[in-house]
N, CA and C atoms of all chains as a GROMACS GRO file, in nm:
protein
  645
    1MET      N    1   5.698   0.876   5.057
    1MET     CA    2   5.769   0.876   4.878
    1MET      C    3   5.850   1.022   4.904
    2SER      N    4   5.953   1.035   4.815
    2SER     CA    5   6.045   1.130   4.818
    2SER      C    6   5.984   1.265   4.707
    3ALA      N    7   5.988   1.359   4.749
    3ALA     CA    8   5.904   1.453   4.658
    3ALA      C    9   6.010   1.525   4.568
    4PHE      N   10   6.133   1.456   4.570
    4PHE     CA   11   6.218   1.520   4.440
    4PHE      C   12   6.183   1.489   4.283
    5PRO      N   13   6.181   1.362   4.265
    5PRO     CA   14   6.136   1.344   4.137
    5PRO      C   15   5.986   1.413   4.096
    6ARG      N   16   5.882   1.425   4.147
    6ARG     CA   17   5.817   1.496   4.138
    6ARG      C   18   5.833   1.662   4.086
    7VAL      N   19   5.885   1.708   4.176
    7VAL     CA   20   5.954   1.844   4.141
    7VAL      C   21   6.055   1.831   4.011
    8ALA      N   22   6.138   1.749   4.009
    8ALA     CA   23   6.179   1.732   3.889
    8ALA      C   24   6.112   1.725   3.762
    9VAL      N   25   6.037   1.639   3.753
    9VAL     CA   26   5.946   1.615   3.615
    9VAL      C   27   5.842   1.737   3.598
   10LEU      N   28   5.769   1.818   3.739
   10LEU     CA   29   5.739   1.916   3.692
   10LEU      C   30   5.792   2.031   3.631
   11GLY      N   31   5.947   2.056   3.707
   11GLY     CA   32   6.014   2.176   3.610
   11GLY      C   33   6.037   2.112   3.481
   12ALA      N   34   6.032   2.000   3.445
   12ALA     CA   35   6.100   1.952   3.309
   12ALA      C   36   5.986   1.991   3.229
   13VAL      N   37   5.810   1.952   3.278
   13VAL     CA   38   5.693   2.017   3.196
   13VAL      C   39   5.686   2.135   3.156
   14MET      N   40   5.766   2.204   3.309
   14MET     CA   41   5.719   2.373   3.259
   14MET      C   42   5.796   2.395   3.180
   15ALA      N   43   5.946   2.364   3.196
   15ALA     CA   44   6.035   2.418   3.072
   15ALA      C   45   5.990   2.356   2.926
   16THR      N   46   5.962   2.269   2.933
   16THR     CA   47   5.920   2.226   2.762
   16THR      C   48   5.837   2.312   2.720
   17ALA      N   49   5.724   2.341   2.799
   17ALA     CA   50   5.604   2.418   2.764
   17ALA      C   51   5.633   2.517   2.739
   18SER      N   52   5.705   2.621   2.819
   18SER     CA   53   5.765   2.745   2.778
   18SER      C   54   5.869   2.718   2.655
   19ALA      N   55   5.927   2.668   2.648
   19ALA     CA   56   6.009   2.639   2.533
   19ALA      C   57   5.967   2.645   2.379
   20CYS      N   58   5.830   2.553   2.427
   20CYS     CA   59   5.726   2.556   2.302
   20CYS      C   60   5.676   2.704   2.270
   21VAL      N   61   5.694   2.766   2.346
   21VAL     CA   62   5.637   2.900   2.347
   21VAL      C   63   5.675   3.003   2.265
   22THR      N   64   5.841   3.009   2.344
   22THR     CA   65   5.907   3.092   2.256
   22THR      C   66   6.006   3.052   2.140
   23ILE      N   67   5.974   2.934   2.082
   23ILE     CA   68   6.082   2.885   1.977
   23ILE      C   69   5.988   2.879   1.842
   24ASN      N   70   5.908   2.788   1.864
   24ASN     CA   71   5.828   2.732   1.782
   24ASN      C   72   5.668   2.791   1.766
   25ILE      N   73   5.655   2.950   1.706
   25ILE     CA   74   5.546   2.969   1.723
   25ILE      C   75   5.499   3.088   1.586
   26TYR      N   76   5.390   3.088   1.540
   26TYR     CA   77   5.396   3.136   1.397
   26TYR      C   78   5.276   3.257   1.416
   27PHE      N   79   5.309   3.355   1.331
   27PHE     CA   80   5.231   3.502   1.354
   27PHE      C   81   5.098   3.454   1.357
   28PRO      N   82   5.007   3.491   1.484
   28PRO     CA   83   4.870   3.473   1.462
   28PRO      C   84   4.802   3.593   1.380
   29ALA      N   85   4.776   3.534   1.283
   29ALA     CA   86   4.705   3.655   1.225
   29ALA      C   87   4.572   3.738   1.239
   30ALA      N   88   4.519   3.606   1.244
   30ALA     CA   89   4.326   3.624   1.362
   30ALA      C   90   4.361   3.726   1.447
   31ALA      N   91   4.461   3.723   1.555
   31ALA     CA   92   4.466   3.792   1.661
   31ALA      C   93   4.520   3.950   1.624
   32ALA      N   94   4.625   3.945   1.501
   32ALA     CA   95   4.650   4.044   1.481
   32ALA      C   96   4.583   4.156   1.391
   33GLU      N   97   4.516   4.050   1.316
   33GLU     CA   98   4.361   4.136   1.264
   33GLU      C   99   4.278   4.224   1.386
   34LYS      N  100   4.274   4.135   1.477
   34LYS     CA  101   4.180   4.209   1.580
   34LYS      C  102   4.225   4.326   1.616
   35ALA      N  103   4.337   4.272   1.670
   35ALA     CA  104   4.438   4.414   1.727
   35ALA      C  105   4.425   4.526   1.659
   36ALA      N  106   4.452   4.502   1.528
   36ALA     CA  107   4.481   4.635   1.381
   36ALA      C  108   4.345   4.677   1.426
   37ASP      N  109   4.240   4.616   1.420
   37ASP     CA  110   4.081   4.647   1.431
   37ASP      C  111   4.080   4.747   1.521
   38ARG      N  112   4.107   4.693   1.648
   38ARG     CA  113   4.124   4.776   1.768
   38ARG      C  114   4.190   4.893   1.747
   39ILE      N  115   4.272   4.856   1.707
   39ILE     CA  116   4.378   5.027   1.723
   39ILE      C  117   4.331   5.127   1.583
   40ILE      N  118   4.252   5.069   1.475
   40ILE     CA  119   4.161   5.135   1.369
   40ILE      C  120   4.090   5.236   1.469
   41GLU      N  121   4.022   5.164   1.498
   41GLU     CA  122   3.906   5.201   1.548
   41GLU      C  123   3.936   5.331   1.622
   42ASP      N  124   4.057   5.334   1.732
   42ASP     CA  125   4.067   5.437   1.826
   42ASP      C  126   4.111   5.591   1.749
   43VAL      N  127   4.234   5.538   1.646
   43VAL     CA  128   4.282   5.622   1.552
   43VAL      C  129   4.191   5.750   1.461
   44TRP      N  130   4.083   5.641   1.404
   44TRP     CA  131   4.016   5.701   1.351
   44TRP      C  132   3.897   5.713   1.407
   45GLN      N  133   3.868   5.734   1.536
   45GLN     CA  134   3.734   5.727   1.605
   45GLN      C  135   3.611   5.675   1.582
   46LEU      N  136   3.624   5.516   1.488
   46LEU     CA  137   3.507   5.469   1.467
   46LEU      C  138   3.456   5.424   1.605
   47GLY      N  139   3.308   5.500   1.594
   47GLY     CA  140   3.235   5.445   1.736
   47GLY      C  141   3.169   5.282   1.719
   48GLU      N  142   3.079   5.236   1.766
   48GLU     CA  143   3.001   5.131   1.763
   48GLU      C  144   2.908   5.134   1.628
   49GLY      N  145   2.873   5.278   1.632
   49GLY     CA  146   2.760   5.329   1.552
   49GLY      C  147   2.806   5.348   1.406
   50GLU      N  148   2.972   5.310   1.400
   50GLU     CA  149   2.982   5.338   1.247
   50GLU      C  150   3.002   5.500   1.167
   51THR      N  151   3.015   5.581   1.268
   51THR     CA  152   2.982   5.726   1.246
   51THR      C  153   3.144   5.796   1.254
   52PRO      N  154   3.213   5.751   1.169
   52PRO     CA  155   3.346   5.788   1.130
   52PRO      C  156   3.376   5.938   1.137
   53THR      N  157   3.448   6.017   1.182
   53THR     CA  158   3.508   6.136   1.171
   53THR      C  159   3.384   6.255   1.216
   54ILE      N  160   3.257   6.222   1.252
   54ILE     CA  161   3.177   6.302   1.300
   54ILE      C  162   3.179   6.342   1.442
   55ARG      N  163   3.237   6.440   1.474
   55ARG     CA  164   3.268   6.476   1.592
   55ARG      C  165   3.145   6.588   1.633
   56PRO      N  166   3.096   6.555   1.804
   56PRO     CA  167   2.983   6.620   1.794
   56PRO      C  168   3.050   6.765   1.858
   57GLN      N  169   2.998   6.897   1.770
   57GLN     CA  170   3.052   7.045   1.771
   57GLN      C  171   3.007   7.086   1.887
   58PRO      N  172   3.082   7.138   1.960
   58PRO     CA  173   3.030   7.248   2.088
   58PRO      C  174   2.938   7.319   2.038
   59ASP      N  175   2.810   7.300   2.092
   59ASP     CA  176   2.728   7.429   2.074
   59ASP      C  177   2.732   7.533   2.188
   60GLY      N  178   2.652   7.644   2.141
   60GLY     CA  179   2.675   7.742   2.229
   60GLY      C  180   2.806   7.824   2.242
   61GLU      N  181   2.842   7.836   2.100
   61GLU     CA  182   2.985   7.928   2.134
   61GLU      C  183   2.966   8.087   2.158
   62ALA      N  184   3.010   8.117   2.248
   62ALA     CA  185   3.037   8.236   2.324
   62ALA      C  186   3.113   8.351   2.239
   63LYS      N  187   3.020   8.410   2.172
   63LYS     CA  188   3.086   8.548   2.082
   63LYS      C  189   3.021   8.640   2.072
   64MET      N  190   4.523  -1.263   5.218
   64MET     CA  191   4.458  -1.264   5.147
   64MET      C  192   4.369  -1.148   5.131
   65ASN      N  193   4.304  -1.102   5.207
   65ASN     CA  194   4.212  -0.978   5.219
   65ASN      C  195   4.331  -0.832   5.255
   66ALA      N  196   4.439  -0.846   5.327
   66ALA     CA  197   4.521  -0.766   5.317
   66ALA      C  198   4.584  -0.754   5.214
   67MET      N  199   4.635  -0.852   5.135
   67MET     CA  200   4.724  -0.806   5.005
   67MET      C  201   4.607  -0.742   4.923
   68THR      N  202   4.493  -0.771   4.905
   68THR     CA  203   4.417  -0.691   4.836
   68THR      C  204   4.379  -0.510   4.853
   69ASN      N  205   4.399  -0.541   4.956
   69ASN     CA  206   4.377  -0.382   5.041
   69ASN      C  207   4.509  -0.307   4.954
   70ALA      N  208   4.631  -0.384   5.008
   70ALA     CA  209   4.738  -0.314   4.951
   70ALA      C  210   4.744  -0.277   4.810
   71MET      N  211   4.719  -0.370   4.713
   71MET     CA  212   4.704  -0.327   4.613
   71MET      C  213   4.594  -0.221   4.566
   72THR      N  214   4.489  -0.234   4.632
   72THR     CA  215   4.416  -0.127   4.578
   72THR      C  216   4.462   0.021   4.612
   73ASN      N  217   4.521   0.031   4.735
   73ASN     CA  218   4.595   0.121   4.782
   73ASN      C  219   4.685   0.188   4.719
   74ALA      N  220   4.769   0.099   4.654
   74ALA     CA  221   4.844   0.144   4.506
   74ALA      C  222   4.817   0.180   4.399
   75MET      N  223   4.700   0.116   4.405
   75MET     CA  224   4.638   0.170   4.237
   75MET      C  225   4.576   0.313   4.259
   76THR      N  226   4.503   0.340   4.384
   76THR     CA  227   4.466   0.451   4.404
   76THR      C  228   4.583   0.545   4.420
   77ASN      N  229   4.686   0.520   4.467
   77ASN     CA  230   4.802   0.619   4.476
   77ASN      C  231   4.847   0.682   4.332
   78ALA      N  232   4.857   0.548   4.297
   78ALA     CA  233   4.906   0.567   4.165
   78ALA      C  234   4.779   0.657   4.069
   79MET      N  235   4.679   0.621   4.066
   79MET     CA  236   4.566   0.701   3.975
   79MET      C  237   4.593   0.809   4.044
   80THR      N  238   4.582   0.880   4.114
   80THR     CA  239   4.646   1.033   4.212
   80THR      C  240   4.717   1.103   4.164
   81LYS      N  241   4.831   1.035   4.119
   81LYS     CA  242   4.941   1.103   4.100
   81LYS      C  243   4.920   1.101   3.942
   82PHE      N  244   4.875   1.014   3.859
   82PHE     CA  245   4.842   1.043   3.738
   82PHE      C  246   4.765   1.131   3.695
   83ARG      N  247   4.660   1.178   3.774
   83ARG     CA  248   4.559   1.267   3.739
   83ARG      C  249   4.651   1.416   3.784
   84GLY      N  250   4.757   1.380   3.876
   84GLY     CA  251   4.815   1.528   3.905
   84GLY      C  252   4.875   1.565   3.784
   85TRP      N  253   4.966   1.453   3.715
   85TRP     CA  254   5.031   1.501   3.581
   85TRP      C  255   4.927   1.532   3.469
   86ILE      N  256   4.814   1.467   3.471
   86ILE     CA  257   4.759   1.523   3.330
   86ILE      C  258   4.711   1.674   3.370
   87ALA      N  259   4.669   1.723   3.509
   87ALA     CA  260   4.629   1.829   3.577
   87ALA      C  261   4.756   1.961   3.482
   88VAL      N  262   4.857   1.886   3.532
   88VAL     CA  263   4.999   2.003   3.493
   88VAL      C  264   4.998   2.011   3.342
   89LEU      N  265   4.984   1.879   3.280
   89LEU     CA  266   4.989   1.902   3.126
   89LEU      C  267   4.907   1.986   3.068
   90LEU      N  268   4.768   1.959   3.103
   90LEU     CA  269   4.634   2.049   3.055
   90LEU      C  270   4.710   2.217   3.076
   91LEU      N  271   4.720   2.262   3.160
   91LEU     CA  272   4.772   2.389   3.214
   91LEU      C  273   4.890   2.427   3.153
   92GLY      N  274   5.007   2.349   3.119
   92GLY     CA  275   5.051   2.384   3.034
   92GLY      C  276   5.002   2.405   2.905
   93PHE      N  277   4.946   2.330   2.854
   93PHE     CA  278   4.833   2.372   2.730
   93PHE      C  279   4.787   2.496   2.712
   94ALA      N  280   4.763   2.498   2.810
   94ALA     CA  281   4.645   2.632   2.831
   94ALA      C  282   4.724   2.708   2.825
   95GLY      N  283   4.844   2.740   2.891
   95GLY     CA  284   4.932   2.834   2.886
   95GLY      C  285   4.957   2.874   2.734
   96LEU      N  286   4.991   2.767   2.680
   96LEU     CA  287   5.067   2.796   2.483
   96LEU      C  288   4.945   2.858   2.434
   97VAL      N  289   4.815   2.763   2.443
   97VAL     CA  290   4.757   2.844   2.330
   97VAL      C  291   4.674   2.998   2.370
   98LEU      N  292   4.724   3.064   2.511
   98LEU     CA  293   4.696   3.219   2.512
   98LEU      C  294   4.799   3.243   2.487
   99ALA      N  295   4.893   3.184   2.498
   99ALA     CA  296   5.036   3.256   2.393
   99ALA      C  297   4.975   3.270   2.268
  100GLN      N  298   4.961   3.174   2.207
  100GLN     CA  299   4.932   3.179   2.022
  100GLN      C  300   4.821   3.252   2.030
  101GLY      N  301   4.749   3.301   2.091
  101GLY     CA  302   4.595   3.367   2.023
  101GLY      C  303   4.604   3.493   2.066
  102ASN      N  304   4.690   3.552   2.139
  102ASN     CA  305   4.685   3.685   2.180
  102ASN      C  306   4.771   3.797   2.114
  103ILE      N  307   4.783   3.912   2.100
  103ILE     CA  308   4.840   3.994   2.006
  103ILE      C  309   4.836   4.106   2.101
  104GLU      N  310   4.954   4.159   2.185
  104GLU     CA  311   4.927   4.228   2.287
  104GLU      C  312   4.962   4.381   2.219
  105ILE      N  313   4.880   4.429   2.294
  105ILE     CA  314   4.873   4.629   2.243
  105ILE      C  315   4.841   4.680   2.302
  106ASP      N  316   4.830   4.666   2.460
  106ASP     CA  317   4.845   4.762   2.568
  106ASP      C  318   4.957   4.803   2.630
  107THR      N  319   5.044   4.854   2.575
  107THR     CA  320   5.211   4.923   2.617
  107THR      C  321   5.172   5.089   2.607
  108PRO      N  322   5.273   5.103   2.713
  108PRO     CA  323   5.263   5.286   2.703
  108PRO      C  324   5.309   5.329   2.567
  109ALA      N  325   5.439   5.248   2.489
  109ALA     CA  326   5.459   5.347   2.362
  109ALA      C  327   5.367   5.313   2.286
  110ILE      N  328   5.260   5.176   2.276
  110ILE     CA  329   5.182   5.186   2.145
  110ILE      C  330   5.056   5.313   2.178
  111ALA      N  331   5.026   5.296   2.320
  111ALA     CA  332   4.903   5.421   2.342
  111ALA      C  333   4.967   5.543   2.309
  112ALA      N  334   5.087   5.576   2.298
  112ALA     CA  335   5.118   5.713   2.293
  112ALA      C  336   5.126   5.720   2.119
  113LEU      N  337   5.174   5.638   2.070
  113LEU     CA  338   5.135   5.632   1.934
  113LEU      C  339   5.019   5.681   1.838
  114LYS      N  340   4.928   5.594   1.950
  114LYS     CA  341   4.794   5.588   1.885
  114LYS      C  342   4.700   5.694   1.890
  115GLN      N  343   4.707   5.795   2.022
  115GLN     CA  344   4.724   5.937   2.049
  115GLN      C  345   4.764   6.026   1.946
  116SER      N  346   4.897   6.010   1.930
  116SER     CA  347   4.940   6.093   1.833
  116SER      C  348   4.870   6.085   1.710
  117MET      N  349   4.871   5.968   1.684
  117MET     CA  350   4.783   5.929   1.527
  117MET      C  351   4.642   6.002   1.520
  118GLN      N  352   4.571   5.992   1.638
  118GLN     CA  353   4.435   6.023   1.655
  118GLN      C  354   4.431   6.176   1.658
  119GLN      N  355   4.505   6.259   1.700
  119GLN     CA  356   4.510   6.400   1.706
  119GLN      C  357   4.534   6.454   1.562
  120ARG      N  358   4.657   6.360   1.506
  120ARG     CA  359   4.660   6.396   1.382
  120ARG      C  360   4.537   6.343   1.255
  121HIS      N  361   4.464   6.293   1.313
  121HIS     CA  362   4.330   6.176   1.195
  121HIS      C  363   4.277   6.343   1.190
  122ALA      N  364   4.243   6.429   1.240
  122ALA     CA  365   4.171   6.533   1.236
  122ALA      C  366   4.186   6.618   1.116
  123LYS      N  367   4.356   6.648   1.140
  123LYS     CA  368   4.398   6.701   1.006
  123LYS      C  369   4.392   6.613   0.899
  124LEU      N  370   4.470   6.512   0.868
  124LEU     CA  371   4.409   6.404   0.775
  124LEU      C  372   4.332   6.371   0.696
  125ALA      N  373   4.201   6.379   0.764
  125ALA     CA  374   4.068   6.340   0.745
  125ALA      C  375   4.020   6.435   0.620
  126PRO      N  376   4.042   6.532   0.611
  126PRO     CA  377   3.999   6.624   0.451
  126PRO      C  378   4.084   6.591   0.362
  127LEU      N  379   4.186   6.553   0.380
  127LEU     CA  380   4.304   6.535   0.286
  127LEU      C  381   4.249   6.391   0.212
  128TYR      N  382   4.167   6.304   0.305
  128TYR     CA  383   4.129   6.184   0.250
  128TYR      C  384   4.034   6.167   0.176
  129ALA      N  385   3.946   6.253   0.251
  129ALA     CA  386   3.823   6.319   0.142
  129ALA      C  387   3.847   6.368   0.040
  130SER      N  388   3.919   6.463  -0.002
  130SER     CA  389   3.961   6.529  -0.094
  130SER      C  390   4.015   6.451  -0.200
  131GLY      N  391   4.067   6.331  -0.179
  131GLY     CA  392   4.172   6.247  -0.225
  131GLY      C  393   4.318   6.289  -0.265
  132ALA      N  394   4.346   6.410  -0.219
  132ALA     CA  395   4.506   6.450  -0.204
  132ALA      C  396   4.542   6.333  -0.129
  133VAL      N  397   4.505   6.281  -0.014
  133VAL     CA  398   4.610   6.180   0.027
  133VAL      C  399   4.530   6.051   0.011
  134GLY      N  400   4.589   5.935   0.004
  134GLY     CA  401   4.541   5.795  -0.042
  134GLY      C  402   4.617   5.710   0.044
  135LEU      N  403   4.521   5.575   0.078
  135LEU     CA  404   4.576   5.463   0.171
  135LEU      C  405   4.669   5.382   0.100
  136ALA      N  406   4.787   5.366   0.122
  136ALA     CA  407   4.890   5.276   0.052
  136ALA      C  408   4.862   5.143   0.040
  137ALA      N  409   4.897   5.096  -0.026
  137ALA     CA  410   4.897   4.903   0.016
  137ALA      C  411   4.980   4.881   0.101
  138ASP      N  412   5.109   4.964   0.142
  138ASP     CA  413   5.221   4.933   0.211
  138ASP      C  414   5.211   4.954   0.356
  139GLY      N  415   5.110   4.987   0.371
  139GLY     CA  416   5.054   5.036   0.518
  139GLY      C  417   5.092   5.177   0.555
  140ASN      N  418   5.172   5.253   0.468
  140ASN     CA  419   5.136   5.404   0.480
  140ASN      C  420   5.062   5.484   0.425
  141VAL      N  421   5.045   5.587   0.422
  141VAL     CA  422   4.959   5.692   0.377
  141VAL      C  423   5.016   5.748   0.252
  142ALA      N  424   4.997   5.779   0.147
  142ALA     CA  425   5.084   5.863   0.042
  142ALA      C  426   5.008   6.014  -0.021
  143LEU      N  427   5.074   6.108  -0.015
  143LEU     CA  428   5.006   6.223  -0.126
  143LEU      C  429   4.988   6.194  -0.249
  144ARG      N  430   4.899   6.153  -0.296
  144ARG     CA  431   4.892   6.102  -0.433
  144ARG      C  432   4.811   6.196  -0.512
  145ASP      N  433   4.766   6.318  -0.480
  145ASP     CA  434   4.719   6.427  -0.560
  145ASP      C  435   4.735   6.583  -0.527
  146ALA      N  436   4.858   6.602  -0.521
  146ALA     CA  437   4.859   6.762  -0.447
  146ALA      C  438   4.796   6.868  -0.479
  147SER      N  439   4.754   6.836  -0.631
  147SER     CA  440   4.672   6.953  -0.704
  147SER      C  441   4.530   6.986  -0.655
  148GLY      N  442   4.446   6.940  -0.546
  148GLY     CA  443   4.374   6.963  -0.473
  148GLY      C  444   4.423   7.049  -0.357
  149VAL      N  445   4.502   7.054  -0.346
  149VAL     CA  446   4.539   7.099  -0.213
  149VAL      C  447   4.619   7.264  -0.245
  150PRO      N  448   4.576   7.357  -0.191
  150PRO     CA  449   4.630   7.485  -0.245
  150PRO      C  450   4.779   7.490  -0.195
  151LEU      N  451   4.840   7.575  -0.262
  151LEU     CA  452   4.979   7.564  -0.276
  151LEU      C  453   5.070   7.618  -0.141
  152ALA      N  454   4.953   7.706  -0.048
  152ALA     CA  455   5.015   7.745   0.055
  152ALA      C  456   5.060   7.653   0.169
  153GLN      N  457   4.934   7.520   0.178
  153GLN     CA  458   4.892   7.442   0.270
  153GLN      C  459   4.986   7.295   0.211
  154ARG      N  460   5.037   7.312   0.067
  154ARG     CA  461   5.096   7.173   0.031
  154ARG      C  462   5.223   7.122   0.121
  155GLY      N  463   5.283   7.252   0.169
  155GLY     CA  464   5.399   7.221   0.259
  155GLY      C  465   5.361   7.122   0.411
  156GLN      N  466   5.228   7.164   0.474
  156GLN     CA  467   5.162   7.124   0.575
  156GLN      C  468   5.135   6.993   0.548
  157ALA      N  469   5.070   6.959   0.369
  157ALA     CA  470   5.002   6.823   0.365
  157ALA      C  471   5.121   6.750   0.382
  158ASN      N  472   5.228   6.770   0.353
  158ASN     CA  473   5.391   6.687   0.332
  158ASN      C  474   5.433   6.667   0.445
  159ALA      N  475   5.417   6.711   0.514
  159ALA     CA  476   5.463   6.740   0.701
  159ALA      C  477   5.395   6.649   0.748
  160LEU      N  478   5.244   6.632   0.712
  160LEU     CA  479   5.133   6.535   0.780
  160LEU      C  480   5.163   6.432   0.761
  161VAL      N  481   5.179   6.391   0.598
  161VAL     CA  482   5.219   6.253   0.549
  161VAL      C  483   5.331   6.210   0.596
  162ALA      N  484   5.431   6.246   0.626
  162ALA     CA  485   5.576   6.215   0.660
  162ALA      C  486   5.538   6.169   0.827
  163ALA      N  487   5.469   6.275   0.898
  163ALA     CA  488   5.470   6.212   1.028
  163ALA      C  489   5.388   6.115   1.055
  164GLU      N  490   5.273   6.111   0.998
  164GLU     CA  491   5.190   5.998   0.998
  164GLU      C  492   5.248   5.872   0.973
  165ASN      N  493   5.358   5.888   0.877
  165ASN     CA  494   5.443   5.710   0.802
  165ASN      C  495   5.495   5.690   0.903
  166ALA      N  496   5.547   5.807   0.998
  166ALA     CA  497   5.651   5.748   1.091
  166ALA      C  498   5.588   5.700   1.202
  167ASP      N  499   5.503   5.695   1.249
  167ASP     CA  500   5.415   5.710   1.363
  167ASP      C  501   5.363   5.550   1.328
  168ARG      N  502   5.336   5.534   1.206
  168ARG     CA  503   5.272   5.418   1.180
  168ARG      C  504   5.403   5.292   1.141
  169ALA      N  505   5.513   5.339   1.106
  169ALA     CA  506   5.624   5.262   1.099
  169ALA      C  507   5.672   5.228   1.242
  170ALA      N  508   5.626   5.359   1.330
  170ALA     CA  509   5.712   5.322   1.473
  170ALA      C  510   5.575   5.200   1.580
  171LEU      N  511   5.424   5.240   1.506
  171LEU     CA  512   5.348   5.165   1.550
  171LEU      C  513   5.351   4.999   1.540
  172TYR      N  514   5.394   4.948   1.366
  172TYR     CA  515   5.418   4.820   1.360
  172TYR      C  516   5.545   4.779   1.454
  173ARG      N  517   5.647   4.817   1.434
  173ARG     CA  518   5.770   4.768   1.496
  173ARG      C  519   5.747   4.761   1.634
  174GLU      N  520   5.665   4.840   1.689
  174GLU     CA  521   5.611   4.854   1.859
  174GLU      C  522   5.531   4.739   1.888
  175ILE      N  523   5.433   4.728   1.799
  175ILE     CA  524   5.344   4.581   1.825
  175ILE      C  525   5.449   4.423   1.818
  176ALA      N  526   5.531   4.484   1.723
  176ALA     CA  527   5.591   4.336   1.713
  176ALA      C  528   5.699   4.296   1.816
  177ARG      N  529   5.761   4.415   1.859
  177ARG     CA  530   5.851   4.396   1.968
  177ARG      C  531   5.830   4.342   2.073
  178ALA      N  532   5.657   4.454   2.125
  178ALA     CA  533   5.574   4.442   2.247
  178ALA      C  534   5.548   4.287   2.255
  179ASN      N  535   5.524   4.181   2.134
  179ASN     CA  536   5.494   4.055   2.132
  179ASN      C  537   5.608   3.943   2.139
  180GLY      N  538   5.748   3.997   2.188
  180GLY     CA  539   5.873   3.942   2.154
  180GLY      C  540   5.908   3.873   2.014
  181HIS      N  541   5.846   3.972   1.902
  181HIS     CA  542   5.876   3.897   1.822
  181HIS      C  543   5.913   3.992   1.694
  182PRO      N  544   6.034   4.038   1.748
  182PRO     CA  545   6.063   4.192   1.629
  182PRO      C  546   6.033   4.149   1.477
  183GLU      N  547   6.064   4.023   1.443
  183GLU     CA  548   6.064   3.983   1.300
  183GLU      C  549   5.961   3.989   1.224
  184TRP      N  550   5.822   3.991   1.347
  184TRP     CA  551   5.710   4.001   1.300
  184TRP      C  552   5.656   4.136   1.209
  185GLU      N  553   5.702   4.258   1.248
  185GLU     CA  554   5.698   4.383   1.178
  185GLU      C  555   5.650   4.364   1.053
  186ALA      N  556   5.689   4.288   0.952
  186ALA     CA  557   5.657   4.303   0.789
  186ALA      C  558   5.505   4.254   0.829
  187ASP      N  559   5.467   4.151   0.890
  187ASP     CA  560   5.344   4.091   0.909
  187ASP      C  561   5.244   4.170   0.982
  188VAL      N  562   5.283   4.222   1.029
  188VAL     CA  563   5.217   4.338   1.100
  188VAL      C  564   5.153   4.433   1.032
  189ARG      N  565   5.266   4.502   0.960
  189ARG     CA  566   5.266   4.617   0.860
  189ARG      C  567   5.130   4.537   0.753
  190ALA      N  568   5.184   4.466   0.716
  190ALA     CA  569   5.062   4.380   0.607
  190ALA      C  570   4.929   4.348   0.641
  191THR      N  571   4.915   4.308   0.782
  191THR     CA  572   4.794   4.324   0.839
  191THR      C  573   4.724   4.452   0.828
  192PHE      N  574   4.819   4.538   0.886
  192PHE     CA  575   4.722   4.678   0.911
  192PHE      C  576   4.703   4.747   0.778
  193ALA      N  577   4.800   4.734   0.658
  193ALA     CA  578   4.766   4.767   0.520
  193ALA      C  579   4.614   4.736   0.496
  194ARG      N  580   4.609   4.585   0.518
  194ARG     CA  581   4.486   4.521   0.477
  194ARG      C  582   4.348   4.612   0.528
  195ARG      N  583   4.406   4.594   0.645
  195ARG     CA  584   4.251   4.654   0.753
  195ARG      C  585   4.247   4.817   0.744
  196TRP      N  586   4.320   4.873   0.727
  196TRP     CA  587   4.322   5.032   0.681
  196TRP      C  588   4.257   5.063   0.583
  197ILE      N  589   4.256   4.982   0.480
  197ILE     CA  590   4.204   4.992   0.341
  197ILE      C  591   4.058   4.937   0.354
  198ASP      N  592   4.029   4.842   0.416
  198ASP     CA  593   3.914   4.739   0.426
  198ASP      C  594   3.819   4.897   0.514
  199ARG      N  595   3.873   4.925   0.619
  199ARG     CA  596   3.791   5.006   0.699
  199ARG      C  597   3.790   5.155   0.654
  200ALA      N  598   3.848   5.196   0.578
  200ALA     CA  599   3.856   5.323   0.489
  200ALA      C  600   3.686   5.348   0.451
  201GLN      N  601   3.655   5.506   0.483
  201GLN     CA  602   3.535   5.540   0.411
  201GLN      C  603   3.492   5.554   0.282
  202PRO      N  604   3.396   5.556   0.235
  202PRO     CA  605   3.359   5.538   0.105
  202PRO      C  606   3.413   5.679   0.038
  203GLY      N  607   3.443   5.650  -0.060
  203GLY     CA  608   3.511   5.789  -0.094
  203GLY      C  609   3.662   5.857  -0.090
  204TRP      N  610   3.697   5.767  -0.010
  204TRP     CA  611   3.848   5.767   0.013
  204TRP      C  612   3.940   5.705  -0.094
  205TRP      N  613   4.025   5.760  -0.124
  205TRP     CA  614   4.121   5.681  -0.237
  205TRP      C  615   4.215   5.575  -0.152
  206ILE      N  616   4.201   5.444  -0.192
  206ILE     CA  617   4.269   5.361  -0.147
  206ILE      C  618   4.390   5.268  -0.258
  207GLN      N  619   4.503   5.239  -0.264
  207GLN     CA  620   4.580   5.155  -0.363
  207GLN      C  621   4.544   4.989  -0.359
  208ARG      N  622   4.488   4.990  -0.499
  208ARG     CA  623   4.477   4.822  -0.510
  208ARG      C  624   4.577   4.780  -0.613
  209ASP      N  625   4.589   4.657  -0.583
  209ASP     CA  626   4.724   4.634  -0.710
  209ASP      C  627   4.791   4.742  -0.804
  210GLY      N  628   4.852   4.794  -0.716
  210GLY     CA  629   4.920   4.947  -0.763
  210GLY      C  630   4.856   5.059  -0.810
  211ASN      N  631   4.743   5.046  -0.832
  211ASN     CA  632   4.636   5.173  -0.882
  211ASN      C  633   4.595   5.230  -0.740
  212TRP      N  634   4.559   5.348  -0.801
  212TRP     CA  635   4.502   5.416  -0.719
  212TRP      C  636   4.328   5.403  -0.743
  213VAL      N  637   4.266   5.350  -0.644
  213VAL     CA  638   4.092   5.377  -0.672
  213VAL      C  639   4.019   5.447  -0.567
  214ARG      N  640   3.922   5.488  -0.579
  214ARG     CA  641   3.817   5.568  -0.503
  214ARG      C  642   3.738   5.469  -0.455
  215LYS      N  643   3.740   5.446  -0.323
  215LYS     CA  644   3.651   5.353  -0.285
  215LYS      C  645   3.469   5.419  -0.249
   0.00000   0.00000   0.00000
């Protein structure tokens, strides 16, 4: 059997799938919220233990 | 007769194998679609740099949030809401901090939308962040709700 039709249909399927991705896509609100939380945790240094802005002070200050 | 049935079974198995191949290709395609919709890319050098700059600034902004001089606005920015608590000599610096933070935030929202191939999402990204900054603000910080400043 010729391999041509197989390759052609495969190409068509992939093209259709990728077209769906780029054309019709809504803002993924839930994923964006998770991404926002990750960034906020980094910026505000919110650890797992919910201890924001409390930074360990370097003890043993030589004066 | 026997040879004919054999040929038919062969043809059928052949068709089945082909059919299964298509199903696999289709499923793979859908898997890619789902992945593309369920993810927001935030691991780019530009976003990392903005994050670091904001993280460093936060050490200076945190006391201003705590004193109520600076609050978290509903539009995803920070705002100097009560300068009277800031000593006159430091008001200029507080203003500069707020301006720099808002510039970084605007760049962050724009960069996230761009990194995901949808610059038009910038407003959605900003709205999402506005909500999350306020939700995650510490008790005692000032936040903007329905146009009014309230202490969390």
